[in-house]
C-alpha positions in Angstrom: -54.8 52.3 -36.8 -52.4 50.8 -39.5 -52.9 47.1 -38.7 -50.9 46.0 -41.7 -47.8 48.0 -40.4 -48.4 46.6 -36.9 -48.4 43.0 -38.2 -45.3 43.6 -40.3 -43.5 45.1 -37.3 -44.5 42.1 -35.2 -43.2 39.7 -37.8 -39.9 41.7 -38.0 -39.5 41.8 -34.2 -40.2 38.1 -33.8 -37.8 37.1 -36.7 -35.0 39.4 -35.3 -35.5 38.0 -31.8 -35.2 34.4 -33.0 -32.2 35.0 -35.2 -30.4 36.9 -32.4 -31.1 34.2 -29.9 -29.3 31.8 -32.2 -26.5 34.0 -33.3 -26.0 36.1 -30.1 -25.7 33.2 -27.7 -22.4 31.9 -28.9 -21.0 35.4 -29.2 -22.1 36.1 -25.6 -20.6 32.8 -24.4 -17.3 33.6 -26.0 -17.2 37.2 -24.6 -18.1 35.9 -21.1 -15.5 33.1 -20.9 -12.8 33.9 -23.4 -9.4 34.9 -21.8 -8.4 36.7 -25.0 -7.3 40.3 -24.3 -8.3 41.5 -27.8 -11.9 40.5 -27.1 -12.4 44.2 -26.2 -12.4 44.8 -29.9 -15.3 42.4 -30.4 -17.1 44.0 -27.4 -16.7 47.4 -29.1 -18.0 46.1 -32.5 -21.0 44.5 -30.8 -21.8 47.7 -28.8 -21.3 50.0 -31.8 -25.0 50.2 -32.8 -25.7 51.8 -29.3 -23.7 54.9 -30.2 -23.8 55.0 -34.0 -26.7 57.1 -35.5 -29.3 54.7 -37.0 -29.1 56.5 -40.3 -25.4 56.0 -40.5 -25.7 52.3 -39.7 -28.6 52.0 -42.2 -26.5 53.7 -44.9 -23.6 51.2 -44.5 -26.1 48.3 -44.3 -27.6 49.5 -47.5 -24.2 49.6 -49.2 -23.3 46.2 -47.8 -26.5 44.6 -49.1 -26.6 46.4 -52.4 -26.2 44.6 -55.8 -22.6 46.1 -56.2 -21.4 44.5 -52.9 -20.0 40.9 -52.7 -22.6 39.9 -50.1 -25.4 41.5 -52.2 -24.3 39.7 -55.4 -24.1 36.4 -53.7 -27.5 36.8 -52.1 -29.1 37.8 -55.4 -27.5 34.9 -57.2 -28.8 32.4 -54.6 -32.2 33.9 -53.8 -33.0 35.5 -57.1 -33.9 38.8 -55.4 -32.3 41.8 -53.8 -32.0 42.4 -50.1 -32.6 46.2 -50.1 -36.2 47.3 -49.9 -37.4 43.8 -48.9 -38.5 42.2 -45.6 -35.4 39.9 -45.6 -33.3 43.0 -45.8 -35.1 44.5 -42.9 -34.3 41.4 -40.9 -30.6 41.5 -41.7 -30.5 45.2 -40.8 -32.5 44.7 -37.6 -30.2 41.8 -36.5 -27.2 44.1 -36.8 -28.9 47.0 -35.1 -30.3 45.0 -32.1 -27.2 42.8 -31.6 -26.0 44.6 -28.4 -29.5 44.2 -26.8 -29.2 40.5 -27.2 -25.5 39.9 -26.4 -25.0 42.2 -23.5 -27.7 40.8 -21.1 -26.5 37.3 -21.9 -22.9 38.1 -21.2 -23.9 39.4 -17.8 -26.0 36.3 -17.2 -23.4 33.8 -18.3 -20.7 35.6 -16.3 -22.8 35.5 -13.2 -22.9 31.7 -13.1 -20.7 30.4 -10.3 -17.4 29.3 -11.9 -17.1 26.4 -9.3 -20.4 25.0 -10.6 -19.1 25.0 -14.2 -15.8 23.4 -13.2 -17.7 20.8 -11.2 -19.7 19.9 -14.4 -16.4 19.6 -16.3 -14.9 17.3 -13.6 -17.9 15.1 -13.9 -17.2 14.6 -17.6 -19.5 17.2 -19.1 -18.2 18.7 -22.3 -18.4 22.4 -22.8 -21.5 22.3 -25.0 -23.3 19.9 -22.7 -22.3 22.0 -19.7 -23.7 25.1 -21.4 -27.1 23.4 -22.1 -27.4 21.6 -18.7 -25.8 24.2 -16.4 -25.1 27.6 -17.8 -28.2 28.2 -19.9 -30.7 27.1 -17.2 -29.0 29.3 -14.6 -29.0 32.2 -17.1 -32.7 32.0 -18.1 -33.6 35.4 -16.7 -30.8 37.0 -18.8 -31.8 35.1 -21.9 -35.4 36.1 -21.4 -34.3 39.7 -20.9 -32.3 39.7 -24.1 -35.3 38.3 -26.0 -37.7 40.9 -24.7 -35.3 43.8 -25.3 -34.6 42.7 -28.8 -38.3 42.3 -29.6 -39.2 45.8 -28.2 -36.2 47.5 -29.7 -37.0 46.1 -33.2 -40.7 47.0 -32.8 -39.8 50.7 -32.5 -37.0 50.9 -35.1 -37.2 53.9 -37.5 -33.9 55.1 -39.0 -32.4 51.8 -40.0 -35.5 50.3 -41.4 -36.3 53.5 -43.4 -32.8 53.5 -44.9 -32.7 49.8 -45.8 -36.4 49.1 -46.5 -37.9 52.4 -47.6 -41.6 52.9 -47.2 -43.4 50.2 -49.2 -46.9 49.4 -47.8 -47.3 45.8 -46.8 -43.6 45.0 -47.5 -41.3 47.4 -45.6 -43.6 50.0 -43.9 -43.2 49.3 -40.2 -45.3 50.9 -37.5 -42.8 53.6 -36.7 -42.7 54.7 -40.3 -46.5 54.6 -40.4 -46.6 57.0 -37.4 -44.2 59.3 -39.2 -46.4 59.2 -42.4 -49.5 60.0 -40.3 -47.9 63.0 -38.7 -46.6 64.2 -42.0 -50.2 64.1 -43.3 -51.4 65.9 -40.2 -53.5 62.9 -39.1 -52.6 63.4 -35.5 -55.5 61.3 -34.2 -54.3 58.2 -35.9 -50.7 58.8 -35.0 -51.7 59.3 -31.4 -53.6 56.0 -31.3 -50.7 54.1 -32.8 -48.1 55.9 -30.6 -50.2 55.2 -27.5 -50.2 51.5 -28.4 -46.4 51.4 -28.7 -46.1 53.3 -25.4 -48.2 50.6 -23.7 -46.1 47.8 -25.3 -42.9 49.5 -24.2 -44.2 49.8 -20.6 -45.2 46.2 -20.5 -41.8 45.2 -21.9 -40.0 47.2 -19.2 -42.2 45.6 -16.5 -41.5 42.1 -17.9 -37.8 42.9 -18.1 -37.4 44.0 -14.5 -39.6 41.1 -13.3 -37.5 38.5 -15.1 -34.3 39.4 -13.6 -33.7 42.3 -11.2 -30.1 41.4 -11.0 -29.5 41.3 -14.7 -28.2 44.6 -15.9 -27.6 45.6 -19.5 -23.9 46.2 -19.6 -20.5 44.5 -19.7 -19.4 42.4 -16.7 -16.7 43.9 -14.6 -13.3 42.5 -15.2 -11.4 41.1 -12.2 
């Protein structure tokens, strides 16, 4: 069992989950309540990682974070290091790759809050931010929990994106999925089987927790009236 790769994958999944809870919540709120017709373009961009091959997304992420890109040059000037083939680069790539798994459940949860309850909070003097924290977020906790669990599990099993952006550096960018691939390539099927069985168990527990949290929360866009 490659415990070092397991720990790194756990750190990556936790970091990605926390970042997406912060970044994904305002995006989900805007998609749930914005009357803009062109928000369908934002919906498509958010959902793009669901249909885009991971290697394609990883390739473009590698170009975007490279030293010849504006973002890569700015990061290198500020941090003194490069994003590609680093843990920080894996976090950035994982955030982009798992974005729909965070945003879509929260959009469904926020949209499911009774509009009359929200309007009543506004009538009583609650500002939009206060209404979100005092009304919408508490009523959407199952959806937020579902988003967190899905992001964590999805990041834990990433392969194509992390391989393209991070490579295979032991203790630095070698995640558990890459470790399984290496074990299979070296014909060490016993070790690969043990690690794969562990991930299978984690995935099953995640699915049970997801359905237990909110049976009415479905991963998908809310129907438009």
